[in-house]
C-alpha beads as a LAMMPS data file, in Angstrom:
LAMMPS data file: protein, C-alpha beads

407 atoms
406 bonds

1 atom types
1 bond types

-500.0 500.0 xlo xhi
-500.0 500.0 ylo yhi
-500.0 500.0 zlo zhi

Masses

1 110.0

Atoms # bond

1 1 1 -401.139 -189.849 -130.110
2 1 1 -397.957 -189.552 -131.661
3 1 1 -397.055 -187.161 -134.792
4 1 1 -394.718 -187.210 -137.236
5 1 1 -393.781 -186.529 -140.971
6 1 1 -391.653 -188.406 -143.620
7 1 1 -389.113 -186.725 -145.667
8 1 1 -386.743 -187.209 -148.257
9 1 1 -383.701 -187.269 -146.704
10 1 1 -381.767 -185.323 -149.800
11 1 1 -384.481 -182.998 -150.964
12 1 1 -386.276 -182.472 -147.786
13 1 1 -389.405 -182.999 -149.377
14 1 1 -392.207 -184.670 -147.805
15 1 1 -393.043 -188.545 -148.867
16 1 1 -396.810 -189.316 -149.583
17 1 1 -398.162 -192.750 -148.830
18 1 1 -395.065 -193.718 -146.748
19 1 1 -395.665 -196.964 -144.596
20 1 1 -395.575 -196.390 -140.880
21 1 1 -395.441 -199.361 -138.570
22 1 1 -396.444 -199.029 -134.986
23 1 1 -398.111 -201.590 -132.351
24 1 1 -398.390 -204.344 -134.730
25 1 1 -400.439 -201.950 -137.170
26 1 1 -399.972 -200.199 -140.780
27 1 1 -400.484 -196.601 -141.167
28 1 1 -399.766 -194.126 -144.168
29 1 1 -398.180 -190.845 -144.526
30 1 1 -400.570 -188.108 -146.089
31 1 1 -399.947 -185.885 -149.033
32 1 1 -397.877 -183.765 -146.778
33 1 1 -396.008 -186.775 -145.674
34 1 1 -397.559 -186.500 -142.094
35 1 1 -399.084 -189.042 -139.870
36 1 1 -400.970 -189.143 -136.545
37 1 1 -400.902 -192.741 -134.680
38 1 1 -401.552 -193.802 -131.267
39 1 1 -398.839 -193.292 -129.075
40 1 1 -395.787 -195.096 -129.725
41 1 1 -392.449 -195.320 -128.723
42 1 1 -390.946 -197.455 -131.495
43 1 1 -391.825 -196.750 -135.318
44 1 1 -391.033 -198.503 -138.360
45 1 1 -390.888 -196.217 -141.296
46 1 1 -390.476 -197.347 -145.023
47 1 1 -391.495 -196.021 -148.755
48 1 1 -391.471 -197.184 -152.256
49 1 1 -387.927 -196.074 -153.648
50 1 1 -386.536 -195.289 -150.172
51 1 1 -384.665 -197.370 -147.261
52 1 1 -386.551 -198.644 -144.379
53 1 1 -385.842 -197.285 -140.684
54 1 1 -386.834 -197.297 -137.353
55 1 1 -387.340 -194.349 -134.906
56 1 1 -387.908 -194.449 -131.164
57 1 1 -390.044 -191.255 -131.339
58 1 1 -392.252 -189.224 -133.868
59 1 1 -391.255 -186.095 -135.458
60 1 1 -389.260 -185.657 -138.529
61 1 1 -388.339 -188.946 -139.933
62 1 1 -385.935 -188.846 -143.171
63 1 1 -385.558 -191.467 -145.475
64 1 1 -382.778 -191.919 -148.159
65 1 1 -383.666 -192.737 -151.763
66 1 1 -382.591 -196.361 -152.707
67 1 1 -382.929 -197.919 -156.336
68 1 1 -381.783 -201.702 -155.911
69 1 1 -380.071 -202.740 -159.111
70 1 1 -379.155 -206.272 -158.338
71 1 1 -377.646 -209.622 -158.973
72 1 1 -379.035 -212.757 -158.151
73 1 1 -376.872 -215.642 -155.881
74 1 1 -378.004 -219.099 -155.209
75 1 1 -376.917 -219.869 -151.550
76 1 1 -373.895 -221.686 -153.215
77 1 1 -372.944 -218.387 -154.933
78 1 1 -373.292 -216.442 -151.966
79 1 1 -370.884 -218.567 -149.996
80 1 1 -368.673 -219.216 -152.581
81 1 1 -365.521 -216.851 -152.337
82 1 1 -365.070 -216.726 -156.312
83 1 1 -368.549 -216.093 -157.093
84 1 1 -369.506 -213.620 -154.333
85 1 1 -366.198 -212.006 -155.017
86 1 1 -367.087 -211.227 -158.385
87 1 1 -370.348 -210.000 -157.198
88 1 1 -368.683 -207.444 -154.825
89 1 1 -366.364 -206.386 -157.464
90 1 1 -369.158 -205.248 -159.759
91 1 1 -370.732 -203.741 -156.924
92 1 1 -367.497 -201.572 -156.417
93 1 1 -367.154 -200.869 -160.332
94 1 1 -370.832 -200.572 -161.335
95 1 1 -374.108 -199.233 -160.790
96 1 1 -374.909 -202.881 -159.059
97 1 1 -375.827 -202.325 -155.284
98 1 1 -378.217 -204.944 -154.485
99 1 1 -377.927 -208.684 -153.908
100 1 1 -380.706 -211.115 -154.162
101 1 1 -379.580 -214.283 -152.158
102 1 1 -381.678 -217.753 -151.798
103 1 1 -382.299 -218.664 -148.345
104 1 1 -385.124 -221.293 -149.049
105 1 1 -383.776 -222.968 -152.064
106 1 1 -385.310 -224.415 -155.093
107 1 1 -385.407 -227.929 -153.578
108 1 1 -386.412 -227.004 -150.060
109 1 1 -383.233 -226.741 -148.217
110 1 1 -382.852 -223.915 -145.771
111 1 1 -379.467 -222.655 -146.321
112 1 1 -378.881 -221.623 -142.605
113 1 1 -378.961 -223.042 -139.156
114 1 1 -382.884 -222.665 -138.162
115 1 1 -384.391 -223.446 -135.121
116 1 1 -387.787 -224.008 -137.025
117 1 1 -389.132 -227.543 -135.848
118 1 1 -390.469 -228.274 -139.142
119 1 1 -387.167 -227.634 -141.226
120 1 1 -385.159 -229.833 -138.812
121 1 1 -387.857 -232.460 -138.936
122 1 1 -388.637 -232.842 -142.704
123 1 1 -384.546 -233.006 -143.591
124 1 1 -384.379 -229.471 -144.934
125 1 1 -381.213 -229.043 -142.933
126 1 1 -379.072 -231.230 -145.001
127 1 1 -377.010 -228.538 -146.275
128 1 1 -375.851 -225.625 -143.971
129 1 1 -374.082 -222.779 -146.329
130 1 1 -374.490 -219.768 -143.962
131 1 1 -372.537 -220.831 -140.582
132 1 1 -373.976 -217.062 -139.278
133 1 1 -376.670 -215.586 -140.989
134 1 1 -376.961 -212.038 -139.169
135 1 1 -373.310 -211.797 -139.630
136 1 1 -373.382 -212.548 -143.107
137 1 1 -376.207 -209.834 -143.691
138 1 1 -374.655 -207.232 -141.559
139 1 1 -371.071 -207.524 -143.367
140 1 1 -373.103 -206.945 -146.682
141 1 1 -375.272 -204.032 -145.268
142 1 1 -371.991 -202.400 -143.963
143 1 1 -370.490 -202.385 -147.388
144 1 1 -373.751 -200.290 -148.224
145 1 1 -375.327 -203.492 -150.194
146 1 1 -379.268 -203.826 -150.184
147 1 1 -380.044 -207.073 -149.346
148 1 1 -383.212 -209.326 -150.604
149 1 1 -383.777 -212.902 -149.121
150 1 1 -385.501 -215.096 -151.863
151 1 1 -387.845 -217.778 -150.167
152 1 1 -388.865 -220.364 -152.511
153 1 1 -392.359 -220.976 -151.314
154 1 1 -394.599 -223.633 -152.637
155 1 1 -392.101 -225.776 -154.628
156 1 1 -390.908 -227.703 -151.925
157 1 1 -390.233 -231.711 -152.086
158 1 1 -388.863 -232.488 -148.603
159 1 1 -392.022 -230.451 -147.065
160 1 1 -394.561 -232.587 -149.092
161 1 1 -392.702 -235.877 -148.776
162 1 1 -393.127 -235.408 -144.780
163 1 1 -396.485 -233.912 -145.380
164 1 1 -398.148 -235.735 -148.482
165 1 1 -401.620 -234.644 -147.674
166 1 1 -400.421 -231.074 -148.258
167 1 1 -399.074 -231.802 -151.614
168 1 1 -400.552 -230.862 -155.202
169 1 1 -402.263 -234.100 -156.777
170 1 1 -402.687 -235.063 -160.036
171 1 1 -406.083 -235.988 -161.196
172 1 1 -405.636 -239.729 -160.472
173 1 1 -404.831 -238.716 -156.946
174 1 1 -401.277 -239.308 -157.103
175 1 1 -398.694 -236.841 -155.973
176 1 1 -397.902 -234.162 -158.714
177 1 1 -394.049 -233.893 -159.622
178 1 1 -393.045 -231.290 -162.207
179 1 1 -390.397 -231.546 -164.811
180 1 1 -387.625 -231.504 -162.590
181 1 1 -389.236 -234.309 -160.094
182 1 1 -390.102 -232.223 -157.397
183 1 1 -393.403 -231.846 -155.583
184 1 1 -395.166 -228.693 -154.911
185 1 1 -397.242 -227.766 -151.675
186 1 1 -400.880 -226.980 -152.559
187 1 1 -400.997 -223.398 -151.888
188 1 1 -404.903 -223.519 -150.959
189 1 1 -403.912 -225.612 -147.847
190 1 1 -403.800 -222.520 -145.307
191 1 1 -402.011 -224.910 -142.864
192 1 1 -398.936 -225.269 -145.080
193 1 1 -398.694 -221.297 -145.012
194 1 1 -396.922 -220.970 -141.612
195 1 1 -393.770 -222.888 -142.766
196 1 1 -392.188 -220.626 -145.486
197 1 1 -393.695 -217.605 -143.534
198 1 1 -391.535 -218.582 -140.420
199 1 1 -388.599 -218.675 -142.791
200 1 1 -389.386 -215.188 -143.889
201 1 1 -389.696 -213.945 -140.442
202 1 1 -386.318 -215.731 -139.481
203 1 1 -384.292 -213.848 -142.534
204 1 1 -386.261 -210.501 -141.680
205 1 1 -384.842 -211.038 -138.025
206 1 1 -381.210 -211.679 -139.760
207 1 1 -381.452 -208.299 -141.122
208 1 1 -382.527 -208.451 -144.774
209 1 1 -383.964 -205.254 -146.360
210 1 1 -386.605 -207.269 -147.970
211 1 1 -388.252 -210.718 -148.497
212 1 1 -388.838 -211.868 -151.869
213 1 1 -391.366 -214.649 -152.237
214 1 1 -390.498 -217.024 -155.254
215 1 1 -392.925 -219.582 -156.789
216 1 1 -395.617 -218.025 -155.185
217 1 1 -398.315 -219.929 -157.447
218 1 1 -399.491 -223.044 -158.065
219 1 1 -397.662 -225.161 -160.612
220 1 1 -398.248 -224.338 -164.583
221 1 1 -399.418 -227.874 -165.440
222 1 1 -402.500 -229.573 -166.437
223 1 1 -404.461 -232.456 -165.081
224 1 1 -403.813 -231.093 -161.391
225 1 1 -405.901 -230.900 -158.495
226 1 1 -406.022 -228.987 -155.062
227 1 1 -408.130 -229.001 -152.010
228 1 1 -410.520 -226.538 -153.652
229 1 1 -412.015 -226.392 -156.798
230 1 1 -409.163 -225.626 -159.559
231 1 1 -410.905 -222.268 -160.706
232 1 1 -409.352 -218.856 -161.080
233 1 1 -410.941 -217.518 -158.236
234 1 1 -410.113 -220.316 -155.887
235 1 1 -406.341 -220.130 -157.128
236 1 1 -406.280 -216.106 -156.804
237 1 1 -407.863 -216.078 -153.350
238 1 1 -405.076 -218.699 -152.412
239 1 1 -402.124 -216.773 -153.382
240 1 1 -403.385 -213.360 -152.250
241 1 1 -404.348 -214.627 -148.972
242 1 1 -400.753 -216.400 -148.212
243 1 1 -399.405 -212.655 -149.329
244 1 1 -401.634 -211.135 -146.912
245 1 1 -400.944 -213.292 -143.850
246 1 1 -397.156 -213.003 -144.801
247 1 1 -397.347 -209.318 -144.834
248 1 1 -399.617 -209.093 -141.473
249 1 1 -396.849 -211.277 -139.690
250 1 1 -394.021 -209.623 -140.902
251 1 1 -395.106 -206.025 -139.944
252 1 1 -393.040 -205.737 -136.872
253 1 1 -390.149 -206.118 -138.887
254 1 1 -390.759 -203.319 -141.054
255 1 1 -389.277 -205.411 -144.011
256 1 1 -390.143 -204.684 -147.520
257 1 1 -392.074 -207.743 -149.525
258 1 1 -391.984 -208.544 -152.826
259 1 1 -393.256 -211.311 -155.035
260 1 1 -391.967 -212.988 -158.173
261 1 1 -394.528 -213.227 -161.019
262 1 1 -394.574 -214.754 -164.532
263 1 1 -393.949 -212.399 -167.322
264 1 1 -397.013 -213.441 -169.315
265 1 1 -399.022 -212.818 -166.383
266 1 1 -398.775 -208.655 -167.104
267 1 1 -400.366 -209.546 -170.475
268 1 1 -403.495 -211.395 -169.365
269 1 1 -406.583 -210.439 -167.326
270 1 1 -406.863 -214.057 -166.083
271 1 1 -404.373 -215.746 -163.799
272 1 1 -403.171 -218.114 -166.554
273 1 1 -404.343 -220.966 -164.257
274 1 1 -401.226 -220.430 -161.509
275 1 1 -403.275 -218.111 -159.325
276 1 1 -401.171 -214.853 -160.145
277 1 1 -403.042 -211.392 -160.959
278 1 1 -401.164 -208.246 -160.544
279 1 1 -404.401 -206.658 -159.514
280 1 1 -404.685 -209.228 -156.905
281 1 1 -401.348 -209.719 -155.747
282 1 1 -400.620 -205.551 -155.553
283 1 1 -402.429 -204.798 -152.409
284 1 1 -400.110 -207.311 -150.259
285 1 1 -396.497 -206.473 -151.419
286 1 1 -394.219 -203.508 -151.724
287 1 1 -392.508 -204.501 -154.969
288 1 1 -394.046 -206.935 -157.774
289 1 1 -390.908 -208.644 -159.557
290 1 1 -392.187 -209.650 -163.042
291 1 1 -389.747 -212.396 -164.936
292 1 1 -389.188 -210.542 -167.743
293 1 1 -386.482 -212.908 -169.618
294 1 1 -387.005 -212.540 -173.419
295 1 1 -386.298 -216.108 -173.751
296 1 1 -389.139 -217.151 -171.758
297 1 1 -391.689 -215.338 -174.147
298 1 1 -392.128 -218.405 -176.279
299 1 1 -395.084 -217.010 -178.085
300 1 1 -393.732 -213.509 -178.315
301 1 1 -395.923 -210.391 -177.514
302 1 1 -398.126 -208.661 -180.206
303 1 1 -395.900 -207.279 -182.859
304 1 1 -392.872 -208.892 -181.999
305 1 1 -392.546 -212.820 -182.736
306 1 1 -388.584 -213.047 -182.065
307 1 1 -388.453 -211.816 -178.287
308 1 1 -384.701 -212.082 -178.118
309 1 1 -384.376 -209.422 -180.928
310 1 1 -387.122 -206.966 -178.870
311 1 1 -385.416 -206.858 -175.337
312 1 1 -386.462 -203.422 -174.964
313 1 1 -389.954 -203.785 -176.075
314 1 1 -390.381 -207.109 -174.010
315 1 1 -389.570 -205.596 -170.656
316 1 1 -391.011 -201.926 -171.595
317 1 1 -394.620 -203.357 -172.858
318 1 1 -394.897 -205.924 -170.154
319 1 1 -394.370 -203.352 -167.394
320 1 1 -396.875 -200.773 -168.836
321 1 1 -399.227 -203.684 -169.456
322 1 1 -399.015 -204.683 -165.928
323 1 1 -399.122 -201.088 -164.559
324 1 1 -402.395 -200.879 -166.625
325 1 1 -404.037 -203.654 -164.521
326 1 1 -402.471 -202.947 -160.922
327 1 1 -402.835 -199.183 -160.908
328 1 1 -400.338 -197.365 -158.569
329 1 1 -396.702 -196.373 -159.185
330 1 1 -394.162 -197.952 -161.514
331 1 1 -392.391 -197.662 -158.302
332 1 1 -393.974 -200.854 -157.120
333 1 1 -392.443 -202.918 -159.881
334 1 1 -388.669 -204.149 -160.191
335 1 1 -388.457 -206.691 -162.808
336 1 1 -386.201 -209.608 -163.399
337 1 1 -384.087 -209.296 -166.233
338 1 1 -382.188 -211.959 -168.637
339 1 1 -378.393 -212.404 -167.941
340 1 1 -378.025 -215.590 -169.482
341 1 1 -377.683 -216.994 -173.107
342 1 1 -380.974 -217.583 -175.066
343 1 1 -382.131 -221.231 -174.940
344 1 1 -385.251 -220.882 -177.048
345 1 1 -384.254 -219.020 -180.369
346 1 1 -381.338 -218.073 -181.834
347 1 1 -379.039 -219.054 -178.960
348 1 1 -377.506 -215.478 -178.743
349 1 1 -375.233 -214.710 -175.775
350 1 1 -376.850 -211.860 -173.717
351 1 1 -374.156 -209.112 -173.776
352 1 1 -373.618 -205.488 -173.641
353 1 1 -376.663 -204.420 -176.194
354 1 1 -379.271 -207.014 -174.801
355 1 1 -378.699 -206.436 -171.341
356 1 1 -378.812 -202.576 -171.652
357 1 1 -381.604 -202.701 -173.859
358 1 1 -383.555 -204.252 -171.106
359 1 1 -382.413 -201.979 -168.195
360 1 1 -383.102 -199.185 -170.520
361 1 1 -386.562 -200.288 -170.811
362 1 1 -387.134 -200.654 -166.855
363 1 1 -385.778 -197.220 -165.971
364 1 1 -387.914 -195.566 -168.925
365 1 1 -390.876 -197.210 -167.372
366 1 1 -389.894 -195.782 -163.768
367 1 1 -389.249 -199.004 -161.719
368 1 1 -387.666 -199.077 -158.610
369 1 1 -384.540 -201.024 -159.808
370 1 1 -384.108 -204.090 -161.697
371 1 1 -382.610 -207.467 -161.152
372 1 1 -380.266 -209.856 -163.272
373 1 1 -380.642 -213.512 -163.344
374 1 1 -377.971 -215.743 -164.214
375 1 1 -378.650 -219.399 -162.929
376 1 1 -375.041 -219.904 -162.893
377 1 1 -374.216 -216.911 -161.061
378 1 1 -371.618 -215.628 -163.458
379 1 1 -372.011 -211.864 -164.197
380 1 1 -369.786 -209.333 -166.095
381 1 1 -370.072 -205.723 -166.477
382 1 1 -371.452 -206.089 -169.754
383 1 1 -374.571 -203.411 -170.208
384 1 1 -373.673 -202.052 -166.910
385 1 1 -372.956 -198.562 -166.290
386 1 1 -369.194 -198.555 -164.812
387 1 1 -367.993 -196.144 -162.227
388 1 1 -365.617 -196.038 -159.345
389 1 1 -367.640 -196.198 -156.114
390 1 1 -365.289 -195.419 -153.950
391 1 1 -364.204 -192.122 -155.567
392 1 1 -368.139 -191.491 -155.840
393 1 1 -368.450 -191.825 -152.141
394 1 1 -365.179 -189.607 -151.573
395 1 1 -366.671 -186.899 -153.552
396 1 1 -370.007 -187.306 -151.736
397 1 1 -368.237 -186.790 -148.312
398 1 1 -366.397 -183.805 -149.335
399 1 1 -367.812 -181.988 -152.186
400 1 1 -365.269 -179.452 -151.838
401 1 1 -362.396 -181.777 -152.677
402 1 1 -361.690 -182.785 -156.289
403 1 1 -362.585 -186.382 -157.008
404 1 1 -359.728 -188.833 -157.885
405 1 1 -359.968 -190.010 -161.733
406 1 1 -360.638 -193.756 -161.742
407 1 1 -357.684 -195.136 -163.191

Bonds

1 1 1 2
2 1 2 3
3 1 3 4
4 1 4 5
5 1 5 6
6 1 6 7
7 1 7 8
8 1 8 9
9 1 9 10
10 1 10 11
11 1 11 12
12 1 12 13
13 1 13 14
14 1 14 15
15 1 15 16
16 1 16 17
17 1 17 18
18 1 18 19
19 1 19 20
20 1 20 21
21 1 21 22
22 1 22 23
23 1 23 24
24 1 24 25
25 1 25 26
26 1 26 27
27 1 27 28
28 1 28 29
29 1 29 30
30 1 30 31
31 1 31 32
32 1 32 33
33 1 33 34
34 1 34 35
35 1 35 36
36 1 36 37
37 1 37 38
38 1 38 39
39 1 39 40
40 1 40 41
41 1 41 42
42 1 42 43
43 1 43 44
44 1 44 45
45 1 45 46
46 1 46 47
47 1 47 48
48 1 48 49
49 1 49 50
50 1 50 51
51 1 51 52
52 1 52 53
53 1 53 54
54 1 54 55
55 1 55 56
56 1 56 57
57 1 57 58
58 1 58 59
59 1 59 60
60 1 60 61
61 1 61 62
62 1 62 63
63 1 63 64
64 1 64 65
65 1 65 66
66 1 66 67
67 1 67 68
68 1 68 69
69 1 69 70
70 1 70 71
71 1 71 72
72 1 72 73
73 1 73 74
74 1 74 75
75 1 75 76
76 1 76 77
77 1 77 78
78 1 78 79
79 1 79 80
80 1 80 81
81 1 81 82
82 1 82 83
83 1 83 84
84 1 84 85
85 1 85 86
86 1 86 87
87 1 87 88
88 1 88 89
89 1 89 90
90 1 90 91
91 1 91 92
92 1 92 93
93 1 93 94
94 1 94 95
95 1 95 96
96 1 96 97
97 1 97 98
98 1 98 99
99 1 99 100
100 1 100 101
101 1 101 102
102 1 102 103
103 1 103 104
104 1 104 105
105 1 105 106
106 1 106 107
107 1 107 108
108 1 108 109
109 1 109 110
110 1 110 111
111 1 111 112
112 1 112 113
113 1 113 114
114 1 114 115
115 1 115 116
116 1 116 117
117 1 117 118
118 1 118 119
119 1 119 120
120 1 120 121
121 1 121 122
122 1 122 123
123 1 123 124
124 1 124 125
125 1 125 126
126 1 126 127
127 1 127 128
128 1 128 129
129 1 129 130
130 1 130 131
131 1 131 132
132 1 132 133
133 1 133 134
134 1 134 135
135 1 135 136
136 1 136 137
137 1 137 138
138 1 138 139
139 1 139 140
140 1 140 141
141 1 141 142
142 1 142 143
143 1 143 144
144 1 144 145
145 1 145 146
146 1 146 147
147 1 147 148
148 1 148 149
149 1 149 150
150 1 150 151
151 1 151 152
152 1 152 153
153 1 153 154
154 1 154 155
155 1 155 156
156 1 156 157
157 1 157 158
158 1 158 159
159 1 159 160
160 1 160 161
161 1 161 162
162 1 162 163
163 1 163 164
164 1 164 165
165 1 165 166
166 1 166 167
167 1 167 168
168 1 168 169
169 1 169 170
170 1 170 171
171 1 171 172
172 1 172 173
173 1 173 174
174 1 174 175
175 1 175 176
176 1 176 177
177 1 177 178
178 1 178 179
179 1 179 180
180 1 180 181
181 1 181 182
182 1 182 183
183 1 183 184
184 1 184 185
185 1 185 186
186 1 186 187
187 1 187 188
188 1 188 189
189 1 189 190
190 1 190 191
191 1 191 192
192 1 192 193
193 1 193 194
194 1 194 195
195 1 195 196
196 1 196 197
197 1 197 198
198 1 198 199
199 1 199 200
200 1 200 201
201 1 201 202
202 1 202 203
203 1 203 204
204 1 204 205
205 1 205 206
206 1 206 207
207 1 207 208
208 1 208 209
209 1 209 210
210 1 210 211
211 1 211 212
212 1 212 213
213 1 213 214
214 1 214 215
215 1 215 216
216 1 216 217
217 1 217 218
218 1 218 219
219 1 219 220
220 1 220 221
221 1 221 222
222 1 222 223
223 1 223 224
224 1 224 225
225 1 225 226
226 1 226 227
227 1 227 228
228 1 228 229
229 1 229 230
230 1 230 231
231 1 231 232
232 1 232 233
233 1 233 234
234 1 234 235
235 1 235 236
236 1 236 237
237 1 237 238
238 1 238 239
239 1 239 240
240 1 240 241
241 1 241 242
242 1 242 243
243 1 243 244
244 1 244 245
245 1 245 246
246 1 246 247
247 1 247 248
248 1 248 249
249 1 249 250
250 1 250 251
251 1 251 252
252 1 252 253
253 1 253 254
254 1 254 255
255 1 255 256
256 1 256 257
257 1 257 258
258 1 258 259
259 1 259 260
260 1 260 261
261 1 261 262
262 1 262 263
263 1 263 264
264 1 264 265
265 1 265 266
266 1 266 267
267 1 267 268
268 1 268 269
269 1 269 270
270 1 270 271
271 1 271 272
272 1 272 273
273 1 273 274
274 1 274 275
275 1 275 276
276 1 276 277
277 1 277 278
278 1 278 279
279 1 279 280
280 1 280 281
281 1 281 282
282 1 282 283
283 1 283 284
284 1 284 285
285 1 285 286
286 1 286 287
287 1 287 288
288 1 288 289
289 1 289 290
290 1 290 291
291 1 291 292
292 1 292 293
293 1 293 294
294 1 294 295
295 1 295 296
296 1 296 297
297 1 297 298
298 1 298 299
299 1 299 300
300 1 300 301
301 1 301 302
302 1 302 303
303 1 303 304
304 1 304 305
305 1 305 306
306 1 306 307
307 1 307 308
308 1 308 309
309 1 309 310
310 1 310 311
311 1 311 312
312 1 312 313
313 1 313 314
314 1 314 315
315 1 315 316
316 1 316 317
317 1 317 318
318 1 318 319
319 1 319 320
320 1 320 321
321 1 321 322
322 1 322 323
323 1 323 324
324 1 324 325
325 1 325 326
326 1 326 327
327 1 327 328
328 1 328 329
329 1 329 330
330 1 330 331
331 1 331 332
332 1 332 333
333 1 333 334
334 1 334 335
335 1 335 336
336 1 336 337
337 1 337 338
338 1 338 339
339 1 339 340
340 1 340 341
341 1 341 342
342 1 342 343
343 1 343 344
344 1 344 345
345 1 345 346
346 1 346 347
347 1 347 348
348 1 348 349
349 1 349 350
350 1 350 351
351 1 351 352
352 1 352 353
353 1 353 354
354 1 354 355
355 1 355 356
356 1 356 357
357 1 357 358
358 1 358 359
359 1 359 360
360 1 360 361
361 1 361 362
362 1 362 363
363 1 363 364
364 1 364 365
365 1 365 366
366 1 366 367
367 1 367 368
368 1 368 369
369 1 369 370
370 1 370 371
371 1 371 372
372 1 372 373
373 1 373 374
374 1 374 375
375 1 375 376
376 1 376 377
377 1 377 378
378 1 378 379
379 1 379 380
380 1 380 381
381 1 381 382
382 1 382 383
383 1 383 384
384 1 384 385
385 1 385 386
386 1 386 387
387 1 387 388
388 1 388 389
389 1 389 390
390 1 390 391
391 1 391 392
392 1 392 393
393 1 393 394
394 1 394 395
395 1 395 396
396 1 396 397
397 1 397 398
398 1 398 399
399 1 399 400
400 1 400 401
401 1 401 402
402 1 402 403
403 1 403 404
404 1 404 405
405 1 405 406
406 1 406 407
């Protein structure tokens, strides 16, 4: 048997319910941070609100607290010297310390050179933006950046065009297209699951800290049909089943797993006809990422009919409602926040006050960080805490020396 304990690197206090990966199985530490598992020489360890690490033996294992405060970058943004340069400048000068980066893109393209035969066969390799994905990730991690790979899961035109029998269909039997004229994979067809999971595994192997599944749902459209009866039970079964399989197949990478969910899912006991229920998703992911853009709350929430004038309330109350349904810890949430101009109400620019109110709501709730979304990948320091990270790190390394004031 292998015995060990998982401890907070800064406080040396035990970490309860830490995830321990060994021999293709998942174990948990007890309330004292200790665990006993079958004899193993290689152990993966991670925990909510902490980093992930690998150890060769048992004994004491230390994890550093990590609270990702992220910006979203598309594959184009991440490989643009201008947009990535701006993101890195914000990482140096503000509280931002993480990036969500598209790997499997909204239109089904895979942004790096993959050996996956399906991707190559269906034409998903027309645009190669990352010339060396492991090096790209390693360079970010060397700068202390927490890295999240976004995998657009069931919206995938190239896959459906190559495998039309696996696509979502309309009631008349024709293939369904959304408002962007894109096809969707029928999430109830289990034979379609291997492909996005394979891309997730390659992303994990490239070194990403976290795999984030987006569009992990059925399309929000009427008059569609699937390979199973279009009922809540079947829809929820398909989405949770996919995440269960993904978690199992990603075990050996000891990578965090997250799922993006609709904001209004927090407010409903039902799946709002897309297969997402927080109570059903929670067991299979480390983090749930509700998309809490106030502009997207077209009907408002109880007591607040103008969401863009209630940024704090939209985020805080939505997270509270989600936690009521999922149970567990607030640390299992990391919301998406709005950093783009309103399009649905008064067209207000989301600046200092609007962004800070959302962040404050997330932090008052106790989530493990947050993610700012701007589809154009254009971000400023508005609403962010500003500081000189180089000074902060210098002060940490030698507390006996006074920190040089930021200019």
